[in-house]
N, C-alpha and C positions, 0 to 999 in steps of 0.2 A: 488470502491473507498470508503474508510471509512473516513468520516469527521464528527467530532462532535464539534459544536460551542457552547461554554459555557455550561451552565446547562439547557438543553432543553428537559429534560425527558429521558425516556428509549431510548436506541439506537437500531435502527432496525438491524436485522440480516445482518452482513457484511457491515453496515454503511448505511447512508441515501442518500448520493450524487448519488449513482447508481440508485436510484428510482425516481430521479427528471427529469424534462423536461429540457434538454440542447438545446441551439441553436448553429448554426454554424455562425461564424463571416465571412461574405462574403468579408470583406475588412480588413484582419488582418494586423498588422504591419509586415513589411518584416524582415526576419532573418538578422543578421549581415553578412557582406561580408565573414568573416572567418567561418561562420556557415551555409552557404547556398549551398556548393558544393555537387551536387548529392543528394539533399534532397527534399522530398515531405512532406508537412505538412498540418494539418488542426487545426484551433483553435475552441475549444468548450467553450461556455460561460454559466455560471450559476449564476442566481440572486435569492434572496429569494422571495417566493410568499407571498401574503397577509396572507395566513394561517401560513406560516413559521414565519412571523413577529409577529403574535399574540402569538406564542409560545416563541419566542426569539427576542425581538425588536431591532435588530442591522442589519443595511444594509451592504452588501458586494458585490463585484464583483469577480467572480472566473473564471479565464481563464486557460484552460488546452490546451497546445499545444502538439499534437501527431505528431512526425516526424519519417519518415522512410528513412534510407539511402540506397544507392545503394548496400551496402554490406550486407543488411538485418538487420542492427542494428536499434533497436526501442528506441526512446527517448520520455519520458513524462516530461513536465515541467509545474508545477502548480504555478500560481501567484494569490494570494488572496489579495484584496485591501479593506481596511477598509474605507468605504464611510459614516460611522456612526459618530455621534458627540462624542462618548465615546469609550474608549479602549475596546477590547474584546479579548478573548483567545479561542483557538481551538486545539484539537488533530487531528492527520492526519495519514493516512496510505494508500499507494497504495495497492489495493487488487489484486495482480498479481497471476494468475493461470498459472503454468507451466505444460506442457504436458510431462509426463515421462513414461518410459516403464513399470516399476514396482517399486512402492514406497519402497519396501523392499530392492531394489538394489541401492538406491540413497543415496548419502552422501553430506553434506554441509560442505565446508571448509572455514575458516575465522572467525568463531564465537567461536572457542575453547578457554577455560580459562575465558570466559566472564561471567558476571552476567546476569541473566534473571529473569523475573517475570513469574511465571507459573499460567496461567489462570485456570488450572485444580485443583489448590491448593489455591484458594482464593488470587491469585496474590502474593503468598509467593515468596521471593527472594532466588535464588539458584545460584551456580556457575557451569558452564559447566565443566564436568570432562573428557569427551571423547576427542580424538584427532580429531574427526569430529562428526557431527550430523548424526545419522542414525535412521531408523524408524522401530519400532516393535509394536507400539500401537498408540493411539491418542496423538497428540502433539499440544499444543496451548500455545506458549511462546512469550514473548517480550524480545529480547536481547538488552542490554543497552550499550550505548557508543561504538558503533560498528565501524569497519573500513569502508571506502568508497567503498571497493571492496570485494564482497563475491561470491563464486563459488558454483554451484550446479553440481555435477558429476553424470551423468547417464551412468553407466558402460555398460549396455546391448546395448544401442544405440550408445555407444562411442561418447557421446555428452556432452559438458560442457556449461552450461549457466553461463555467467559472468554478475553479477548485479553491476553496478556502480551508486553511488548516491552522491548527494551533499545537504547539509542543512537538512538532516534527520538523527538524531543521532542513532535511534533505528532500529531494524529489527524484523519484525513479522514472525514467522514460524508456519505454521498450516497445519495439515492434520486431518480430522475428524475420520478416521478409520471406521471400519465396523458398529458398533452399532449406532453411531451418524449419519452416512450417511443414514441409514434407516429411520431416523426421519426428514430428510431434504427434502423439497418439490422441491428444485432446484438442487439436486444432486442425481444421480442414486445410487442404493444400493451398487454397486461394483465399481463405478467410482472413489472412493478414491484411488484405486490401481494405477491409471494412472494420478494422479494430485498431485501437491504440491503448496501451497501458501507460497511465501517468498517475502517480500517486505519492502522497506524503510518506516520509520514511525517516527513520533514525538509523543510519548505516555507518557513517564515518566514525561517530562516537556513540557506542552502545549505551543504552540506558542502564544505570546502576540503581538497584533498590536495596536498601537496608532492611533487616527484619521488621515486619510490621508496616513498612511503607507501601 
């Protein structure tokens, strides 16, 4: 998970939240009656350490609820609470890795005709021209003002991932391809062929929280 609070220096590879120590809430608030049928869940909590507060002096509580339904649907709900005396802003992205048969045979539908920021071209803004997104080389883009439902079609496995999101206007699409994979310590040289990162995000317009929000 990529979360960047305010201006706190360079961002770690793939975000800082994944490298923090989370705790499990042993007495989490129950789900609503309409949201509890056939569901198992765990709440993970993150608070800034003393070292974090030295770099960026704003306190927050971050609750991530991970829920699994009986039909196999996975739901992630993030709630970030400003317990600081001043407002702060943050950018956010779930860094979801999807397992695919062959990235060259995968297509994403739902982002066609939209504008995106290309991180391989100094965040220059482009408009998607294809009728779907396919992969022939490295891709690192932030699609803007996206619909709440986006589909990833894996033709070889005859599988479709359907990603539904709320409150996150952008979508990050990333695959490092061969050259960058060889320079990454946490990804095998050829593992890029069987993975795709596509996730809801709030990048172009960071989220602003007032005290107590």
